[in-house]
N, C-alpha and C positions, 0 to 999 in steps of 0.2 A: 061375222066378225070384219071390221076395218081393216085391213093389211095394207100398208103403205107402200105399193107396187106400181110400175109403170101402167095406165090405163088399158091400152091394149092387151096388156098381160092379166091384168084383173078382169076382162071382160071373159076372157079365154079360161081362166083357173078359178073364177071366183066361187065355182061351186066346191073347190076343193077346201074353202076358208069355211065352209058350214059344215064340214064331217067330224065326227067325233074323234079321228087319228089327229087333225089337225089343230084343235082345241088343247089336245093331250101333248102334242108337239108345241105348242106354244107355251104352254105352263111349263113345259122342261127345259125349254131355251130360256125362258125369262129367269127361273131359278139359278139355271148354271151362269147366266150372265150377273146376277145379284149376288151371288156367292163365290164368285172365283172369276180370275181372267180368262176370256175366251176369245178367240177371233172368228171371220174379221169384227172390227168395230159394229157395233149394232145397227148404225146406217147403212152401211155397205153388204149388209146379209143377202139384199135382193138386186147387189149392182149389176150382176150379169144381164137380170131383166131389166133393170131400168136403162141401162146402156146401150139397149138392143132390142126395140120395140118388135112385137109378134111378127107384124106384117116386114118388118126389115131384116128378118133373118136371112141368111143364105147358107151359113154353115153352122155346124155345132160340133164342137170339139167337147168331148166329156171326160173330166178328171173325175176321182174318188171323193176327196174331202179337201179342205183348206190345209194351207201351210200354218203348222202350229207354233212357231216361233215367233218373237215379239218383232212388229213392223213389217212383216213378209204378205200376209193375207190381206187381198182387197176385195174379195168376193168375185175373181174371176179364176177360174183354173188355170193353172200354170202360172198367171201373172205375180210380179211383185211390185211392190212402190218403187217410185224412182230412189236412186240413192243405195237401194238394197243389193247386196251381192246376190248374182245369179243363183239359184238352186242347181245342183247338176242335170235334173231333168231338162230345165229351160236352156240349158248350155248346148245339151245335145240337140234340143228344138232348132235352135239358132244355127248349130253346125250343120245340120239337114239343110235348112234353108240357104245358107252358103252352099253346099253342094249342089243343090237341086236348081235354084235361083240365080247364084253369082251375087250374091249381095252380101255384104260385111256384116261382122257381128256388131249389134245396134250398143248404143250406151246405155241404155235403160231397159229393163225387165219388165217395165209396164207395156201391158199388153190392151190398154183402154183403145187405144188407137185401131186395134183389130175390132175390138167390139162397137166401135163407133161404124164400121163399114159393114157391120152385119155378123159378123163373128159371135155367135152364142158360146161364152166360154163358161160352159154349166158343170159345177162339182154337183154330184150325185147326192152328197149332203152338204148342207151350205153353213155350217158353224162346227167347230171344236174347241175343246178345252186346251189351254196353253200346255206346251210340251206332252201331248197325251194323243199322238195319231190315232185317230178312227175312233175317238171318245163319244162322238155324237152319232154313229151309225146305228142302224136299226132302231131309230127312235120316231121317225115318220118322215124324215126327209127324203128318203128315197122313195115313197110313195108319190110325195110330191113331184120332185123333179120327173120321175115316170109319167105322170101327168101331161107335164110340160111337151115331153119328148111324142107321147101322144097325140096331144093336140097339133103339134108342128106336123107330125106324120099325116094326119088324115085332112088338116086345112091347106097345107102349103103343098105345093108341089116342086120339083128339083131342086131339093136342098142337098147338101153334101153334109152327110155325118161321118164325123173322123173320130174312129176308134181305136185308140191306143191301150194295149195290155188286155188282160182276161177280164177284169174288172168291165172295162168301158165295152168290150165285145159281147159281154154277156146282154148288152142292150140290142143286139141285133134283132131279136125277136119283137120288138116293138116298131121296128121299119118297114115299108113296105118297098123292096128295093126293086118294083116297076115303075116306082115313082119317084124314088130317092137316090142317090149315089152313097154307097158306103165305102170308105177307104179306113181300111185295118192293117194293124201291125203290133210289133210288141212295144212295149211300153218305152219311152225316151229315158226312163231311168238306167245309170250305168250297168247296174248289176243286168238287166234286160239286154240293152241296146248292145254292149258288147260283146255278148252272145250270137250277134248278128239277127238282120232282118228289121234293124231301124234305119241305119245308113243306107241311102240309095232307094227309101221306099217312094219319093218323088211325090210324097200327098201334096204338098202346095204345089206345084204345076200341075198337076193331075186335078186337082181341086179347080183352079183357075181356068182350066181347059174345058171343064164341064160347065162352069157357071158360063164362059164366053159362047159355048155351044149353045145354050139355053138363055141369052139375050141379056145375061146379065155382067154387070162390070166386076171383072176380076178382084182379088182382095189385094192390097199392097201390103205383103208381109214383111 
């Protein structure tokens, strides 16, 4: 199957495109987009991969599925388009960056700037039906994105995997902690963050310290 995805990722994940689950997933997604409103827009489904080639990845931030309201999702976990009101989780991410690094709240929630520096903003599920959270879960996307995590784990060294919340933390079993750094905490959503364990986790400075220790340029968060 000829999937339009960044070439280095196609080399790493091309085998997935030939598996039965991916053919079934493709049929499902095409039907959903043809018969209703889904997010992100079709050309942005693989945006996280297209903006962050396999050999350029330094950091992986794992989300669950895309935002499901109009104009929000752009194929990057936690990110929204320019001009879109910041979702609560993103506000808390920016608040922690301010606490950790002293940076002011940005004017845009568009995290393309992170992706272009090597942050793979990976949702486990890459599509969603409008206004219906989790509507495309357990259709095959998770198998595909787990394959991406496994490829990074096996073929790259000294990556930082940032796991926020129970779902992201369930991916720990895919990661070799002798070769990579895992940073984990509660989810930045208000329900979780306000119970404690989010603010003050220092994930952004700890990530940059690890990158610098291994000869990589830190991320400009």
